[in-house]
C-alpha positions, 0 to 999 in steps of 0.5 A: 500500500505505502508503495502505491501511495509513493508512486502516486504522489511521485507521479503527480508532483515530480514527472506530472503523469497524465493519461488518456482513455476512451470511456464510452464508445457509441457509433462514431462518438468517443467520450474520452476522460484525460489529464493531457494538454488539450494537444496530446488529447486531440492527437489521442482522439484522432489516433483512436478515430483512424484506428477505427477506420475513420478520417480523424476526430472532430471536437465537439465539446469538453466538460471538466476532464472529458472531451466529446469527439465524433470520428468522421469519414471522409465519404460524409465531407465534414470538416474536422474540428480541433480543440480550440487553440489546438491543431489537427496533424495532417495525415501523410499523403503517399507520394504518387509512383 
């Protein structure tokens, strides 16, 4: 018990540990709880959506440490909206042969 408590205190004070996790996934909606910086959350959401075969994540709202995103498909012609103050990293385009 003491080791767990010490690790928690050390993590919070010195390292500045942060984490992001998907709390809920329903259809193309993702609820992510995170203590990371907004840019890290945006990158995490984009990665999660791309892993689910979407183009990227579009920011919807934030409440405390919970962020709501909508995963967007290319055929929907929707704009990817970043968290205010962040940017969406562009997808690498394959070089023509």
